[in-house]
N, C-alpha and C positions, 0 to 999 in steps of 0.2 A: 441610430448609436450615437449621433452628435448631438440629439436631445438633452434636456437640462429634467432631472426627474428629481420632483420631489422624493425625501425620505420615506419609503416604506411605512415606517412606524406613523408618519405624518401623515399620508394618505389613510390611511386602516383604523388609526386609535378611536374614531369616531362611532364605529360598530362595534366596537369591544370595549367600553370602559372598564369592565371586570380585569383586562390586563395589569390593570395600572395600580390594583389594592396589593395591599400588605405585602410590597416590596416584590412581588412579582416581575419575572421577566419578562421582558416584551419577545416573543416566539422570533426565532431565525433574525434576530438583532445581528449579528454575527455576520452577513450577506450583503451590509450598506457598501460595503468598500470594494464589491462584485459589480461589473454591467450588467443592463438589465437580463440579459440570455442567460448568464452568468446566475443570478440572483433566481430568474423563472427553473432553471435546471436543480437547483439545491431543492427549491420548494417542491418539485414536482418529484424528486427521486428518494420517495420512500413506499412503504408499504401501506401506510396508516394516514391519512391525512384531517385533519381538524377542520370545523368549519370555519375557523380564524383564519387558516391554511389559504379554504376555498376562496376565500374575501381575498386573500393575498393575489394569489394567482389571478382571478378576474379581473381586479385594480390593475396588476401588471400589465398582460394580456391587450387590454383595453386601448392600451397607449402602442407607439409604433413599437413592434418588434422585427427583428433580424429572423424570420423563421428561417431560414435557411441557414444561419451560424447556429440556431438553437437546433436544427436537425444533425448539421456537422457535430458539434459539442456532446450533444447525447452520445452519437456510435462510438466519439474520440474516448470520450469518458465510459463507458462501457454501462450506460444507464438508459438508453433509449427504452428498453419496455417499461420499466418505470412510469420515465418522463410521458412515456403513448398512452399507459394507462389512466394518467392522473389528468392529462390533458383530453383525453375523449369523457370523461367523467364530467369534467369539469367547464369547458368551454370548446366543444366540440367541433361549431360554427366557427371559430377564429380562427382556427388553424386551416391552412391552403389546401385546397385538396392535394396539391401536388407533394407535397408534404405528410398530408395524411396517408398519402400511397406508398410513401415510400416508407413513414413509420411502419405500416403496417407488414408491407413485404418483409423488413427486415426481422418485426418479430414471429414471424411464419419460420424464416430461416431459421433463429434461432432457439426455437421448441424444438423443430427438428433435429435439429444439430445437436443439443443438450440431450435430447432424447437417445440419440447412438452415442453420446460420450455416455451413461448412464449404464446405457446395454456393454458398453465394451471397456467400462470400468469395473463392472461385476466380472467380467471375463478373464482381464487382465489379474483382478487382485485373486482370483480363485487359481490360476496357472503360474502363479507364484507361492503362493499358498501349496500346494501340491509339489512344488520345488522345495518348499522347505526356506521359502523366504517372505518372511516378514515386509509388508506394507499396509503404509499409513496414506492414505487419501486425504489431501488437504486442498483449498479453495475449489475451484471450479464447481460441479454438480454437489458435492458433499458441504459443501460451504452453503450454495442458496437452500437447499434444502434444510440444514440447521439453522442457518439466520434468518431465511426470507419464506421459510415452509412449504414453500413452489421453486422448484429448480426452472420453472421458467420464465421466472422476475430477474434474473442474474444471467447477464454473458458470460460465457466461458468460453475459451480455445482450446484447452489441451486438457489434458490426465497430469495434474502433478501428485508424485507419489515420493512420499519420505520411505527411505531406506538403509538400513543399516550399512556403511560403508565398506563394512568386511565383506557384503554377500553382492555386491554390484555383480561383480561377474555373472553370479549364476542368474542374477535378475537380466542381464545382457543375454543370455542365451535363452533363456523364456522368450523374451522378446522376442528376437531369431528367429524362435521357433512357431509363432506366432505371425511372422510375416511383416513385424518392422526391420527398419533400417537404421542406424548411427548416425543421425545428420548435425549431429556436435563435433567438433574437432576432435579427431581419432590418430592416434598415433603411427595405427598401421603393423603392419609383422606381430601381433596379438597382442602389443603395449598398450597400456593403459591411459589415457588422455589424464594430464595435468588439469581439466576444466574440474569445476566444484556440481558438474552437472553433466547427464547423459539425457540429449536429447533423441527421441525415436519419433520418425514418423512412419505410418502403416504403408506399403508401398500398394501404389493403385487406390489410397483414400485419402482422406483425410483427418482422420485420426493421430494426435502427435499425443508421446509419453514424456514426461519429463521425472526421472527419476532424480532425486537430491537427497544430499546427505547434512549437506552445508549451505546457507543462502549466503553467498559471495559478490562481492567486486572489489573495484579494487579501492582497497581501504577499508574494507565493511566484511564483518565475517559474525555467520551467526549460526552454530550447530544444531542440527534438524533431527537426525539421530540420537536421540539423547534420552537413558534408559528409563528413565518416568515416564516419557510420554507412552510409551507401550504398558504401562503399568495402572494407567488412568482409560486407556479408550473406551467410547461409548459407542453403543448402535446409531445409525445413521439409514433412515429408512428409505429407499431406494424405491420407485417404481416396482420393480423386478425382484428387489433382495436386498436384505441389510447386511451392509457394511460394518466395519468398525472405524471410525475415528478420534480426531483428538477430542477431549473434553473438552467444554466450552471457554474453560478458564487457562487452559494452554491453548486453543485457539485462538482467543484473545491475543494473548503475548503473540504470537506468532503473524495477525494478521498487523498488529503495530510493528514488530520489526519490519515487517515485508512493506510495508506503506511507507515508513520515512526511512528503509534502504532507496526507495523510489522516489525520493524528496514529493511524497503525495501527490503525484503528478494526474494520478485519474481521482475523479470524485466517488468513482466505483469503489475504491477502497475505505473511502470515511465512512460511505454510505453501507462498507461490510460492518463495520466497526459498530456503529448507530443500530441498525438491524439487529446484530449479534444480543446487544445488551438490552435491547428492548424486548426482545422473546427469551432471553433466560434472566428474567428479576430477579432469581436466588441464584446467582455468581458467588461466589466465595470471593471478597475483594481484600482480605487479609493475604489468602493465597496468592490472588494474582500479584499485590505490590512484592510481599516478599518473594517471591520465586522471580518475579521481574528482577530485583537487586540481588541474587545470589546471580542471576544468570548476566547480569549488567546488563540490562536492559531498562530500566525502571522509567528513564526519564524518555523513550523512544514511546513508551506502554502512555506515559502521561500526554504526549504530545497527540498521540493516537487517541485518546479519549478526551484531552482539551478540543480539538477540530470536530471530533463529533458533535459534541453539546453545541460548539460554537454553532456550526450549521445546522445540524437534526435536533438541538434542544434535548438531546438524551439525559433522565435523571441519573445522577451520579451519588453517591453516598458522601458524606462529609468529610471524609477523611480523606477520600480520592480528588475532591474539590479543593480542600486545604492546602494538600500537595501542588497541585495544580497551579493556585493563586499565589503559595509559596516561592513559588519558583522564578528566578529572574531571567528568564530567557522565552518559557513555553507559552505564556500568554502575547509576546510581540510575537511570537516565530505563526502563530496559527493565521495572521493576516495576511501571510506572505504566501499562502499553498491554497488550493491549486493554483499556478501564474495563469493557466488562460481562459480565467473566470475573473481575474483582476481588473478594474477601470485601467490602474498602471500597473502592467504587466512587467515595467523594466525595473520593477521592486520585490517582483517574485523568485519565487524558488525552485528550482528545478536540478533534473538529474545532471545535467552540466556544470552545478556547484556546489554539487551534494557533500564534496569533500568539505566543506566548510560548514556544512549541516551536520556533518559525524562528527566533527570538533566540538562545536555548541552540546551535543546529544550526547558525550562521554559522561558516566556517572561519577567519576572522580575525575580529579586533575592529575592527577597523575595519568590517565589514560589517555588523556587530552592532549597533555604536552609531549608523550610518548606518539602520536599520533601528528601533531605539528613536527616534529623532527622528521617526520618518515615524511609528510609535506614540504619539508622544505630539503631535503637529501634527494627526490623527485624532482624538485623545481615544480611544483604543481602551476596549474594557470588563478586556483584563488588566490596565490599569495598576490600578486600581482592587478589582478580583476577588483574593479570596481563594486563592492557589496557591501549596500547600505545598511542591511539589516545584520551582518556579520561584526559582531560588537569586539570579536578577538583578533581582527583581521590587522592592525596596527601592531600588537605585538608578536603575529606571526610573521610579519615582513622584517623584526626587527630581529627576529629568534635567525629567518633566515638571511640575513647580513652578517649575524655573528658567527654562523654554521661554515658559512660558502667557504673562507679564507679556509679553513681547516680540511675541508671536503679537497678543494684543488690543492693543500698540500697533499694530500693523503696517494691523489689522483698522480698528481705530475711532482713533485717535487724529491718524495723520497725514493732513494737508489736503490733499496734491495726491494726486488718483487717481493719475496718472502715478507716483511716488515708490511711493505704497501698492501698486502692483501690482507695482512692480519691488522691493520687499521683502518682497514675499508670495512672489512668484517667487525668490527667492534663499533661503527658508525651504523651500521644496518642494525645490529644487536640492540642500539639503544633506541632505535625506534622499532 
């Protein structure tokens, strides 16, 4: 880990001088700020690998590689099936036997689990439909089939289903009847939980179902039960039966929002975007950008696409490239994620500082400063924490200093309880 490595481009350009012709971008130049094990993960976490990348991988593994770290990172980032397949094809003799066996066992378990999840998904969707509840599977095995063409190439943990919020009670009854029990917070006495999801675990089993109508976490929210989703569903062909899933354009938007919500901590989420774009060359990009703007998540979509291009060299239309390159923040943000793969991880972005990322990614200044007021009201950690990549931090601290006296007056100094409550409600409504 401590050895000095030559830049990838400098070590490999002699093999492929054509890559410098006609202003062509060097493949995977976006991984030079990662440590060797991180670069190896990015180079191998793909369904197709060019001859140039084969040379890059072979050249990289010829130097000192911490194979235990490669194994741990592959699992942590959900890309072990892809990494193992490409390492086995390019440099099988270089991988230590113990690491080779660990990968092999993990891949076998992944295939078995995904096969079980695919069968269970069909059963659950059919049971919900019989009860009059429409459900859209996304992520998981349907995403693996849509974006990768093979559900064994993507690690899946559970079944994610979009259900209209109004039908959550009926969906719960169906899952209970099928042997599932609610494991997310329950209010008891038949009351509905305030959580934006319902997580069910099958009794005496390993399958879990996550019912969602909104993608949410503190200071973040994105509706999933949108009526337009239901009007544009496309078939997804699983081994046992075809189910209906999100159309590729809507799926791409949801994937980019989901990755941004989690500060792109897992490489798998970037890989999902890249593989979907590669397998769907006829994407309606005008609709994607228009819809993302309507749903106020345009910059999140651009960030996801920028990360996929930076690490996996996907081909994007000129309109998207111009939108990315014309943004003041997105080209800089992509170099700070995923945090675990960076040489200097102290400058990385993760979920612990996601609030600051959300401020940057708001589509409008109005939304940006509304969130800033909320963070000041809640005295969020990102206000005082040093974040070199967060260019609004000084302004956020200034806003916090200005608002703090008003918040203190509202809570401590207003004699009338009714007036105090009204002032506090007003401060909250501004956020």
